[in-house]
N, C-alpha and C positions, 0 to 999 in steps of 0.2 A: 061137618068138620069146621073147625075154627078158621076164620078168614086169614089170620096170620100164618097158619100152616099152609093154607092153599097158596098164599103169596110166595112163601119160601119155596115150595115145590115148583111153582111157576118160574121163579128166578133160576132155580137149578136146571130145570128142563130147557129153558131158553138158552142157558150157557152151553148145555150139551149140544143143542141143535146148531148154534152158531159155531161151535168148535168143530163139529163133524162136517158141516157144510162148507167150512172155510178152506178146505183142501188140506194137503199134507203139511207137515212141519216145514217152515220156510228155510231151514238151514240143513247142512249136512248132519247125518245121524251122529257121527263121532263128535262133532262140535256141540250138538245139542246135549249129548250125554255129559260132556264136560261142564257145560253151562248149568244143566239141571243139577248135577252133583254139587257144584260150588254154591249155587243159590239155595239148595235144600239144606246143606250143612250149615251155612251161615245163618239162614233163617231160623233153624233150630237153635243155634247158639244164641241168637238175639232174643229168643222167646222170653227168657227170664228177665229181660230189660223192659218188658212191656209195662204200660201203665193201665191198671184195671179201674174202670169207673162203673159204679152201680147205677143202673137206670131202671127203677121199678123192680121187676122180678128178673131182670136180665143184667149180665155183665158185659161191658164193652171193653175190649182190649185195644189200646192204642200203642202201636209199635212201628218201628221203621219198616216200610213196605217197599219191596223191590219188584213188585208185580209189573209195574209199567215198563221197565227196561226189558224184562223177560218177554212180555207180550210184544213189544215193538220188534224185538230181535227174532223170535221164533214163530210169531203168529198166534192166532186164537187156540189152535189145537195144542201146540206145545205149552202155551200158558195154562190151559185147562189141566193138562197132565201134571204140571208143577203144582198148581193150587190144590188139586185133589190129593197128591202125594203128601204135601206139607200139612194140609188141614186134617187129614185122617191120621197122620202121625201124632198130631196134637191131641186128637180125640183119644187115641190109645193111651197116650201119656197121662191125660187128665183122668181117664178111667182108672189107670193103674195107681195114680197118686190120690185118688178119691177127691179130686178137686173139680170134677165135672158137674155141670148144671143138671137139673132133672131132665131137660130136653136137649142134652148135649149132642146127641146123634142128629137131631133135626137142625140144630144150630151149625153143625159141621157141614151139612148140605147147603145151608144158607151161605156160610163163609166161602165155601168152594165156588158156589154159583155166582155170588155177587162179585168177588174178585176176578173170576174168569170172565164174566160178562163185561165188567168195566174195562178189563184189559183188552178185550176184543173191540169194544167201542173205541178205545183210545188208539188201537192199531189201525182201524179203518180211517179214523179222523186224521191220523198222522200221514197215512198214505195219500189222502186227498189234499191235505193242507201244506205238506212240506215243500212242494214245488213253489208255492206262493211265498211262504215264509223265508225260503232260502234267498229270496231277492232283497230281503230286509236285513239291515245290520242287526246282528244278534237274533235273527229270526228263529234259528233252531232253539235257542234257550227260551225265547218268549213262548214258542209253541209248547215246549215241554212243561213250562210253568202252567200254561193254560190247560193242558191235559190233566195235570195233577189236580188243579182246582175243579175241573169237571168231574173227575173220578171221585173226589172227596164229596162234592155236592150230591152226586148220584148215590154214594154209599149212605149218606145221611138221609137222603130222600127215601131210600128203601127202608131204613130203620125207622124213620118217622111214620111210614105206613104201618109197619109192624107194631110199633109202640102205641099208635092210635087205636089199632085193632084190639090190643090187649089192655087199653085203658091207662097206660103209663104216660101218655100225652093226651091232654084233655082239651086244650085250646089252641087256636092258631098262633097265639103269642108264644106258647110253650114250644110249638113245632118250629117256629122261626128261630127262637133262642137256641134250640138244639141243633138246627142246621148250621147256625153261625158259630157253634161252640168250638169248632176245630181251630187249633192254633195256627196262625199265619206262619210263624217260625217253623213249626213242624212241617207244614206244606213246602216251605222253602227248602228245608233239609231233604225232604223226599224228592223234590224236583231236581236239585243239583246232583244228588247221589245217583238217581236213576239216569240222568243225562250223561254223566261220566261213565257209568256202567255200560250204557248203550254204545257209547263211542268205543270203549275198550273191547266190548263184545264184537263189534263189527270188525275190528282189527285183530281179534283173537289174542289180545294182550292179557294172558291169564295171570301173569305176575302182578300187573297193574290192578286187575280185578280183585285179586286176593289182598293186595295192599290197601285198596279202597275199603274193602270189607273190614279189614283189621283196624284201619283208621277210624271208621264209623263206630266200631265196637268200643275202641279205647275211649273215644270222645264221649260216647253214651255212658260208659261205665264211670268216667270221671264226673259227668254231669249228675249222675245218680248219687255218687258219693258226696258231691257238694250239696245236693238237695237234701240228702239224709242228714248231713251235718247241720245244715240250717234248720231242718225240721226238729232235730234233737235239741238244738239251742232254743228254738221257740218253745218247745215243750218244757225244757228246764226253766226258761224264763217265766212261762205261765205257772208252773208249779211253785216257783219261788214267789211270784206275785201273790198267788193264793195263800202261801204260808205267811206272807207279810201283810196281808190285807184283812182288815176287820170286816166280817161278813155283813154286819148291819149297816155301817156307814160308808163302807168301801174306801176308807182312808187307811193309813198305816196303823198297825196294831202294836201291842206292847213288845212283841218279839222283835219287830223291826226297830222299835225305839231303843231297845237294849243294844242291838247291832250298831245303830247309828251313834249311840253314846260311846261305844268302844272306838269307833272310827274318829269321832271328833275329840275324844279325850287327848290332851297334850298336843292338839293341833295348832295351838297358838292363836286360834280365832277368838274374837270377842263375840260372845253369844248372849242373847236374851232368852232365858228359859222361863216360860210361862206355864203355870198349872192353873186350870180353871175347871169349874163344874157348874151345873145348873142349880140354882137356888131352889130349895124346898121341892126337890124332884119327887120325893115320896108322895107328896100331896097329889101329884098328877096321876100316879098309878092308883092311889087310893080313891081318887075322885072319878076316874074313868076306868081304864084297864091297862094292861101291859102293852097292848098293841098301840094305844095312844101314846104311852110312854116311849115306846120305840120310835114312833114318828117324831116325838119331841127331840129325842137324841139325834136322829137323822137331820132334823132341821138345824139344830144347834151346830152340828159338824159342818153343815153346808154354809151357814153364816160365817163361821170362823174361817173356813177355807177361802171364802170370797174376798177376804181382806189380805190374804197372804200372796207372796210371790213364789216363783218356781224355786228360788233358793231356800225358802223356808220349809220346815217340816211340821206337819200336824199329825198327832198320834191319838188314838183312843187308848188311854192308859188305864182306864177303869170303867165301871158301869156308865155313869154320866160324866166322868172326869176325862179331860183332854189335856195333852201336853203339847206345847209349841216350842220349837227351836227357831229363833229369829237370828238371821245371819247378816253380816255386812251392814250393821246399823249401829248408831251411837246409842247411849243410854236414853237420851232425851227422845230420840226417834222411836225407840222401843216403847217408851212410856206413852208417847202420843198414839202409837198404834193400839196399845192395850185399851186406851180410852175409846178409840174408835170401835174396837171389838165389843166393849161393854155396851156402848150406845147402839151398835148394830143389833145385838141380841135383844135389847130392851125394846127397840122400835120395830122389830120384825116378828110378829106372832107366828107360831107354828100352826099349820093347817092340817087337820086330821078328820077322819070319819069316825063317828061314834053314834051308835043306834040309828043308822041310816040317815044321819044328818052330818053336815059339814060344820065343824067347830073351829074356833080360833083360840089358841092358848097363848096368853102373854107369858113371856119368860124373862127372867133376869139371871145374871151369872156373876160370880165372884172370881177375882183373879189374884194370883200371886206372881210377881215378876222378880226374877233375880238375874242381875247382869254381871258378867265376869269374863275373865280371859281364860280360855281352856289351855292351861299349862300344868306343869307338875306341881304347882303350888296348891291347887285344889282339885280333887277328883271330880269329874262331872256328875257322878252319882251324888256326891255331897252337895253340889250346886243344885241338883234337882230337889234334894231334901229341903234346902233353903227355900226354894220356890214354893214347895208344898207347905212349908211352915207359914210362909207369907199368905198363902191361900186361906189357911186356917185362921190367921189373924183377920183377914177380910170378913170371914164368916162371923167371927166373934164381934166385929164392929157393927154388924147389922145387915150383912149381905149386900149384893149389888155394889160392891166396892172393889177398889184396887189397892193392894199393898205391894210396894216396890222397893227394891234396894239395889243400889249401885255397888257391887262387890269390889270394884276397883278403888272405892273410897272406904276404907276399913274403919268405919265409925258407927256406933249405934244410932247416931243422930241422922244418918243418911237415909233411913227408912222414910218413905213417903206414903201417905194414906190419901186416897181420893174418894170422895163421896160420889 
């Protein structure tokens, strides 16, 4: 028989022995039935609020546990009866809904045994330590928090032994990380909830118990709703980012460029629109291969991006063609930046792998800069066409050049060419 199964059976048998030998249930039968009914009903209600985490071939359910308050109030035998009733109800539910694991029956014995055994340990520790802690300010609360931490560590220790036996935990580092994985905030919620429940149980304040259960339920539902909203937003943002990102260069693509053009059009901003591409790019593909060509495009995008600020936008608008929107700059500042871009591309060769060797490819690029004010006088798409025409002019002049025009000075003589 597998060691993990032997260990689970051991845990369950140990919990049965401790429960049976601990003596009768520590409260009146009528009181116990009331407590058992309330804890059972609300634990079933809370079940769908659990957080399921996959560990190897096993599912771990993290949920609000009220085992401690039940164990402290009714003793080990009463706690065992509660855990067995609750866990086997979940077993029937999972079987009926076909959500059970392959070894669900065995896992139900483990869940019953581990929670009941930990509850019994907490019960005896409480009986021994409470006279000491009562002498300390807030001693009761400190003891409850300590018991929750102990129960959590024990549960993770049991699971660590099982996961080590099944191969889901392979190193000491993995084991320590798993043991430390429980949220401190979750343990705080469990500690204070169980402390208040225990106090209300001792005074038989059933309305307060129901109120606390309902409060925890509403808070948990609210947190789940908030988390789901945040998760959906993150997923939407991720899909939007994927839709607007060029897969090769990981910068904005033409789709996002069109979107941003619509947003900036008629904004009243003074924009420098740059259109640029790699000179003689076909030669790179023909001399090497498309993988080297892709690496050259990636390098080109990286060099361009390194000169821009967070306010600027860089887009891959074509194969080896890129478009830049410069914001909050004068025409002279835009022109100076374009000259820096050209020199940066020329002075920084692309590094690629070709035929098992590292090669360095010298690149140059040509640029067209059109500067204008985004208002109703000129549509931004026409401004982009002007920048593209200036790029063509740079190519015609011999490449590795800049052609620029200040659109705020409406004269043909305002075009500048830079070698």
